[in-house]
N, C-alpha and C positions, 0 to 999 in steps of 0.2 A: 597473583596479583590483581588488585581491583581497577575496573577501567568504567565509565559512567556512561550510561545509554543515554545518546542525545536524539533530538527529532530533529531530520531534514527532509523537509516535503512532505511528502507523504509516508516516509521511511524513517527508520531508527537507524542508527550509526554507533559504531565504537570507534575509539583509536589504538592503534596495535601500537604499544610502547615501543620506541627506537632499539631500544635493548633486543628486543623480541623480534623486529623486524631485522636487523643485523645479522643476530643468530641465525635465521630462518631465511636470510637472503630474501627478504621481500622488499620489492620496491614497489612506488608509485607507479600507477598504471597497468602491475601486475593483474590476471586474471586469478580469481580465486573460487573454488567451489565451497557453499555452504549448505548443510543438512542438520537437521533436528535429529537427534539420536537420545529415543528415550528422555531425559531430564537433562539435557546439555546440548548445547551447538558444538558441531563439529566442522573444523574451517580446514581448506586443505588447497594446494596447490591445483590449477586447472592449467595444464597443459595446451598451448595453442600453438600449433605447428606454422612457422613461419619460412622454412624453406631448411636446405640443408645445411648454411651454416648454423642457423638455429639448432638444429637438431645436433650437429657435431658438438655445440658449445654446451649441449645439454649431457654429453655422454662423457664415460670415463675412457680417455685417450690411452691410458696407460694398460687398461684391459683388454688384452689379445682373442679375439674371436677364433674357434677352432673351425678349419673346413669341415664342410659336411659331403659325404659321399654320396651323390643323388643316382647312383647308380649309370648304366651306359643310357647314350640317346635313344630314344623310343620314335623320335618323329624327326622335324627338321631342326632341331635346334641347334644352335651354334656354340660350337664348345673353344 
Protein backbone atom coordinates (compact mmCIF):
# COMPACT_ATOMS: atom_id res chain seq x y z
CA UNK A 1 0.00 0.00 0.00
CA UNK A 2 1.40 3.39 -0.95
CA UNK A 3 1.19 6.41 1.36
CA UNK A 4 2.42 9.95 0.80
CA UNK A 5 5.01 11.62 3.03
CA UNK A 6 3.91 15.15 3.97
CA UNK A 7 5.66 17.98 5.81
CA UNK A 8 4.29 19.02 9.22
CA UNK A 9 6.34 21.74 10.91
CA UNK A 10 9.95 20.55 11.07
CA UNK A 11 8.95 16.89 10.67
CA UNK A 12 7.48 14.56 8.07
CA UNK A 13 4.30 12.55 8.53
CA UNK A 14 2.50 9.63 6.91
CA UNK A 15 -1.12 8.61 7.35
CA UNK A 16 -1.91 5.09 8.52
CA UNK A 17 -4.82 3.85 6.39
CA UNK A 18 -7.94 3.06 8.44
CA UNK A 19 -7.92 -0.58 7.32
CA UNK A 20 -4.45 -1.09 8.81
CA UNK A 21 -5.31 0.89 11.95
CA UNK A 22 -8.37 -1.30 12.56
CA UNK A 23 -6.46 -4.51 11.83
CA UNK A 24 -3.74 -3.59 14.36
CA UNK A 25 -6.08 -1.81 16.84
CA UNK A 26 -4.20 1.49 16.47
CA UNK A 27 -6.10 4.49 17.81
CA UNK A 28 -5.45 8.23 17.80
CA UNK A 29 -3.21 9.08 20.74
CA UNK A 30 -1.48 5.66 20.87
CA UNK A 31 2.26 5.84 21.46
CA UNK A 32 4.40 4.18 18.79
CA UNK A 33 8.11 3.37 18.57
CA UNK A 34 9.83 4.10 15.24
CA UNK A 35 13.22 2.75 14.17
CA UNK A 36 15.32 2.91 11.02
CA UNK A 37 16.30 -0.67 10.07
CA UNK A 38 18.69 -0.93 7.13
CA UNK A 39 16.62 0.38 4.21
CA UNK A 40 13.17 0.52 5.86
CA UNK A 41 11.23 2.03 8.76
CA UNK A 42 9.88 -0.21 11.52
CA UNK A 43 6.89 1.03 13.52
CA UNK A 44 5.73 -0.84 16.63
CA UNK A 45 3.48 -0.29 19.61
CA UNK A 46 5.13 1.45 22.55
CA UNK A 47 3.50 0.18 25.71
CA UNK A 48 2.89 2.86 28.32
CA UNK A 49 1.89 1.44 31.71
CA UNK A 50 -1.02 3.45 33.12
CA UNK A 51 -2.13 1.21 35.98
CA UNK A 52 -3.41 -2.24 36.85
CA UNK A 53 -6.63 -1.78 34.86
CA UNK A 54 -4.61 -1.00 31.73
CA UNK A 55 -2.30 -3.95 32.39
CA UNK A 56 -5.30 -6.28 32.81
CA UNK A 57 -6.84 -5.09 29.51
CA UNK A 58 -3.59 -5.94 27.70
CA UNK A 59 -3.43 -9.43 29.24
CA UNK A 60 -4.96 -12.62 27.91
CA UNK A 61 -7.47 -13.30 30.70
CA UNK A 62 -8.14 -16.84 29.45
CA UNK A 63 -4.48 -17.76 29.96
CA UNK A 64 -3.84 -19.40 33.34
CA UNK A 65 -0.55 -18.85 35.11
CA UNK A 66 1.11 -21.77 36.87
CA UNK A 67 2.04 -21.44 40.54
CA UNK A 68 5.77 -21.21 41.15
CA UNK A 69 7.28 -23.04 44.12
CA UNK A 70 9.84 -20.63 45.55
CA UNK A 71 10.79 -23.05 48.36
CA UNK A 72 10.51 -22.56 52.10
CA UNK A 73 10.71 -19.10 53.71
CA UNK A 74 14.27 -18.05 54.51
CA UNK A 75 13.62 -14.83 56.35
CA UNK A 76 10.68 -12.78 57.53
CA UNK A 77 8.40 -13.48 54.55
CA UNK A 78 4.67 -13.74 55.18
CA UNK A 79 2.95 -16.73 53.55
